[in-house]
C-alpha positions in Angstrom: -20.9 114.8 227.6 -19.9 118.4 226.8 -17.2 120.4 228.5 -17.8 123.3 230.9 -16.9 125.9 228.3 -19.3 124.5 225.7 -22.0 124.1 228.3 -21.6 127.7 229.6 -21.9 129.1 226.0 -25.1 127.1 225.3 -26.8 126.9 228.7 -30.4 128.1 228.9 -30.7 129.1 225.2 -34.1 128.6 223.6 -34.5 126.4 220.5 -33.4 128.4 217.4 -36.1 130.3 215.6 -35.4 131.7 212.1 -34.5 135.4 212.1 -34.6 135.6 215.9 -31.6 136.3 218.2 -29.9 133.4 219.9 -30.5 135.0 223.3 -33.8 137.0 223.1 -33.8 140.4 224.8 -35.2 141.1 228.3 -38.9 141.0 228.7 -40.2 144.0 230.6 -43.7 143.2 231.7 -45.5 143.6 234.9 -48.4 141.5 233.6 -49.1 139.2 230.7 -52.2 138.5 228.6 -54.2 136.0 230.7 -57.5 134.8 229.3 -59.5 132.2 231.3 -57.9 130.4 234.2 -54.5 131.6 235.6 -52.5 128.5 234.5 -49.4 130.3 233.2 -46.6 129.9 232.5 -46.5 133.7 232.7 -49.1 135.5 234.6 -47.7 138.3 236.7 -44.3 139.9 236.9 -43.7 139.0 240.6 -44.3 135.3 239.8 -42.4 134.5 236.6 -40.7 136.2 233.7 -39.3 134.4 230.5 -36.0 136.2 231.0 -35.6 134.7 234.4 -36.7 131.3 233.1 -33.8 131.2 230.6 -31.3 132.4 233.2 -32.5 129.9 235.8 -32.3 127.1 233.3 -28.8 128.1 232.4 -27.6 128.2 236.0 -29.3 124.8 236.7 -27.4 123.3 233.8 -24.1 124.5 235.2 -24.8 123.6 238.9 -26.2 120.2 238.0 -25.3 119.1 234.5 -26.1 115.4 235.0 -29.4 115.6 236.9 -32.4 117.9 236.7 -32.3 120.9 239.1 -34.5 123.8 239.9 -33.0 127.3 240.2 -34.6 130.4 241.6 -33.0 133.7 240.7 -33.0 136.7 243.1 -32.2 140.4 243.2 -29.0 139.8 245.1 -26.9 137.1 246.8 -28.2 138.1 250.2 -31.8 137.8 248.9 -31.0 134.2 247.9 -29.3 133.4 251.2 -32.1 134.7 253.4 -34.7 133.1 251.2 -33.2 129.6 251.8 -32.8 130.2 255.5 -36.2 131.8 256.2 -38.2 129.4 253.9 -36.8 126.3 255.6 -36.6 127.4 259.3 -39.3 127.9 261.9 -39.4 129.1 265.5 -37.8 126.4 267.6 -35.5 125.1 264.9 -31.7 125.2 265.1 -29.4 126.3 262.3 -25.6 125.9 262.1 -23.7 128.8 260.4 -20.0 129.4 259.9 -18.5 131.9 262.3 -16.0 133.0 259.6 -18.3 133.5 256.7 -19.6 136.5 254.8 -19.8 139.6 257.0 -23.6 140.0 256.9 -24.2 136.6 258.5 -24.0 138.1 262.0 -26.9 140.4 261.0 -28.8 137.4 259.6 -28.1 135.6 262.9 -29.6 138.4 264.9 -32.8 138.3 262.7 -33.0 134.5 263.0 -32.7 134.6 266.7 -35.4 137.3 266.8 -37.8 134.8 265.2 -37.0 132.2 267.8 -34.5 130.2 265.8 -31.4 128.8 267.6 -28.2 129.8 265.8 -25.0 127.8 266.4 -21.7 128.7 264.8 -18.3 127.1 264.3 -15.3 127.8 262.0 -15.1 126.4 258.5 -11.7 124.9 258.9 -11.3 121.3 260.2 -15.0 120.6 259.6 -15.6 122.2 263.0 -19.4 122.5 262.3 -19.7 118.8 262.8 -19.4 119.4 266.6 -22.6 121.4 266.7 -24.9 119.5 264.3 -27.0 117.5 266.6 -30.6 118.5 266.5 -30.1 121.1 263.8 -32.7 121.6 261.0 -30.2 123.2 258.5 -26.4 123.4 258.1 -25.0 126.4 256.2 -21.6 125.9 254.7 -19.4 128.5 253.0 -16.4 126.9 251.3 -14.0 128.4 250.4 -14.9 130.9 253.2 -14.9 134.6 252.6 -12.5 136.3 253.3 -10.3 133.7 255.1 -10.3 131.1 252.3 -10.7 128.1 254.5 -12.2 124.9 253.0 -14.3 122.2 254.6 -15.3 118.8 253.4 -18.7 119.2 251.9 -19.4 115.5 251.4 -18.4 114.6 255.0 -20.5 117.4 256.5 -23.5 116.7 254.2 -23.5 113.0 255.1 -23.3 113.8 258.8 -26.0 116.4 258.6 -28.4 114.1 256.6 -27.8 111.3 259.1 -29.1 113.8 261.8 -32.1 114.8 259.7 -30.7 118.3 258.7 -30.7 120.0 255.3 -27.5 121.3 253.8 -26.9 124.6 251.9 -23.5 125.6 250.5 -22.6 129.1 249.6 -20.8 128.4 246.3 -20.1 132.1 245.4 -16.3 132.0 245.4 -15.9 128.7 243.6 -18.6 129.1 241.0 -20.4 126.0 239.5 -17.4 125.6 237.2 -15.1 125.3 240.2 -17.2 123.2 242.6 -20.6 121.4 242.4 -22.1 121.3 245.9 -25.1 119.2 244.7 -22.8 116.5 243.5 -21.2 116.5 246.9 -24.5 115.9 248.7 -25.8 119.4 249.4 -29.5 120.1 249.2 -29.0 123.7 248.0 -26.2 125.5 246.1 -26.5 129.2 246.8 -24.5 132.0 245.4 -24.2 135.7 244.7 -24.3 136.1 241.0 -22.9 139.6 241.5 -19.4 138.1 241.8 -17.7 135.7 239.4 -20.8 134.2 237.8 -21.6 137.4 235.9 -18.1 138.8 236.4 -18.4 142.4 235.0 -19.3 144.4 238.2 -22.5 145.7 236.6 -25.2 143.3 238.0 -26.6 142.6 241.5 -28.0 139.0 241.4 -28.3 135.9 243.5 -29.7 132.4 243.1 -30.4 129.1 244.8 -30.4 125.7 243.1 -31.8 122.4 244.4 -32.6 119.0 242.9 -35.5 118.7 245.2 -38.6 120.2 243.7 -40.4 120.7 247.0 -37.5 122.5 248.6 -37.2 124.7 245.5 -40.9 125.4 245.6 -40.6 126.7 249.2 -37.8 129.0 248.2 -39.7 130.2 245.2 -42.8 131.0 247.3 -40.6 133.0 249.6 -39.3 135.0 246.7 -42.9 135.7 245.6 -44.0 136.6 249.1 -41.2 139.1 249.8 -40.8 140.3 246.2 -37.1 139.7 246.1 -37.2 139.3 242.3 -34.4 140.1 239.8 -34.9 142.7 237.2 -35.3 141.5 233.6 -32.3 143.6 232.4 -30.1 142.2 235.2 -31.2 138.7 234.3 -30.5 139.2 230.7 -27.0 140.7 231.4 -26.3 137.8 233.7 -27.2 135.2 231.1 -25.2 137.0 228.4 -22.2 137.0 230.7 -22.3 133.2 231.3 -21.0 132.6 227.8 -17.5 133.7 228.9 -17.6 132.1 232.4 -15.2 129.3 231.6 -12.7 131.6 229.9 -12.8 134.0 232.9 -12.6 131.3 235.5 -9.6 129.8 233.8 -7.7 133.1 233.4 -8.5 134.2 236.9 -7.3 131.0 238.4 -4.1 131.2 236.5 -3.5 134.7 237.6 -4.4 134.0 241.2 -1.9 131.1 241.4 0.8 133.4 239.9 0.1 136.1 242.4 -0.1 133.8 245.4 3.2 132.2 244.4 4.9 135.6 244.0 3.5 136.9 247.3 4.8 133.9 249.2 8.4 135.0 248.6 7.9 138.5 250.0 9.2 138.9 253.6 6.8 141.7 254.5 3.8 139.7 253.4 2.3 137.4 255.9 -0.3 134.5 255.8 -0.8 134.2 252.1 -3.9 132.1 251.4 -5.2 130.6 248.2 -6.5 127.0 248.0 -4.4 126.3 244.9 -1.1 126.9 246.7 0.4 123.5 247.6 1.5 125.0 250.9 -2.0 126.2 251.8 -3.7 124.4 254.8 -6.8 123.8 252.6 -4.9 122.6 249.5 -5.3 118.8 249.9 -9.0 119.0 250.6 -9.5 121.6 247.8 -7.9 119.3 245.3 -10.2 116.6 246.3 -13.5 118.4 246.0 -12.9 121.4 243.7 -12.4 121.1 239.9 -8.8 120.8 238.8 -7.0 124.1 238.5 -10.1 126.1 239.4 -9.5 127.3 242.9 -11.0 130.7 242.5 -9.9 134.3 241.8 -9.3 135.4 245.4 -6.0 135.6 247.2 -5.7 136.9 250.8 -2.6 138.1 252.6 -1.6 140.3 255.5 0.6 143.4 255.4 2.2 144.7 258.6 -0.4 147.3 259.5 -3.2 149.6 258.2 -0.9 152.4 257.0 1.3 149.9 255.1 -1.8 148.3 253.5 -3.1 151.7 252.4 0.2 152.7 250.8 0.2 149.4 248.9 -3.4 149.9 247.6 -2.7 153.5 246.6 0.4 152.4 244.6 -1.4 149.9 242.4 -2.1 150.9 238.9 -3.8 147.8 237.4 -6.0 147.1 240.4 -9.1 149.0 241.6 -9.5 149.7 245.4 -13.0 148.3 245.5 -15.1 145.6 247.3 -16.7 142.5 245.8 -14.7 139.9 243.8 -14.7 137.8 240.7 -14.7 140.6 238.2 -12.8 140.9 234.9 -10.8 143.8 236.4 -8.7 143.0 239.5 -9.7 144.6 242.7 -8.3 144.7 246.2 -9.3 146.1 249.5 -8.2 146.4 253.1 -11.0 144.2 254.4 -11.0 145.5 258.0 -12.3 148.9 256.9 -15.8 147.4 256.9 -15.8 145.8 260.3 -17.5 142.5 260.9 -14.6 140.3 259.7 -12.1 138.9 262.3 -9.0 140.0 260.3 -5.9 142.1 261.1 -5.9 145.8 260.0 -3.4 145.0 257.2 -5.5 142.1 255.8 -5.9 142.4 252.0 -8.6 140.5 250.0 -7.3 140.5 246.4 -9.6 139.5 243.5 -7.6 138.6 240.4 -9.2 139.6 237.1 -8.4 138.6 233.6 -5.3 140.7 233.1 -2.2 139.0 231.9 -0.7 137.4 235.0 2.8 138.7 234.4 1.5 142.3 234.2 -0.6 141.9 237.3 2.2 140.3 239.3 4.7 143.0 238.2 2.2 145.7 239.3 1.7 144.1 242.7 5.5 143.7 243.3 6.2 147.2 242.3 3.4 148.5 244.7 4.8 146.4 247.5 8.2 148.0 246.9 6.7 151.5 247.0 4.7 150.7 250.1 7.9 149.7 252.0 9.6 153.0 251.2 
């Protein structure tokens, strides 16, 4: 049994070859030499690519280190999400989505309904999706939820869904496979945006879906081939390269997020501080039970009095970029309501903690809060 850090460094690497690099460079090929029958493994660039193969093997080792798993990489997180949904659902089916999940889920809902699929929604907190499971074909879970950071009991929901004949997919973007293993908790799919913490440098758009069920994975893979939602070889190579530091980044980000959340909780002008690692957080007890110790993610959310106050705070930060996305090595923060689509107050801040020294980051945030009050 190896540790997560060791596994992340070695995951997906080919057997050593004398005088060859440990991680071979990206393969740029639309087609491959193909004499005789088309038996592969590499035939055409929309089907397979050796650079994807190595990345997919690596992610599979992280999501499911103790059992074989099948990973399919995509051009973005939304490509992975929609591939799972549309490959598994048919007209007349019902699907259960969170009503507090990622902001593009309402657009996905509209498209699903346009294809004759019934969409039911419920909040993440308190396992509320249990109440609308009967007769569903698929349950979609997002935990911790984005941006509200609520947590639901994956094992409880998965057991209930399976008892009703439903599949279960978990969006594991915020937790990463080093913070949470949905397949171990009973999920059929673990899905994530690799754009975020998995790759962690803000320079790659990527997504993936992992399943231990070969038939389910084959359906998702066929969807990828059909719609052409394939990752580029350079992006795949960059993602694989970045996995080597995943454990280091997750550890540092979690430490910084806890330090920031603790400091924010003492500020009178700051409301509703959320982070699953905070002992006072409503999700803390459940998060401790199903997430990996000390790895509660890089995101902290909190509410400032109004839009103007939030904008002054963001402008005063010097170590933090005003940018969307999360999970990167550089801290970012944004006033989430600027996008629309999230049920949050105008002063709601989603803060993604990077790998800066926690004391420096906290000092910058506290100084910016002081300036924003003036």
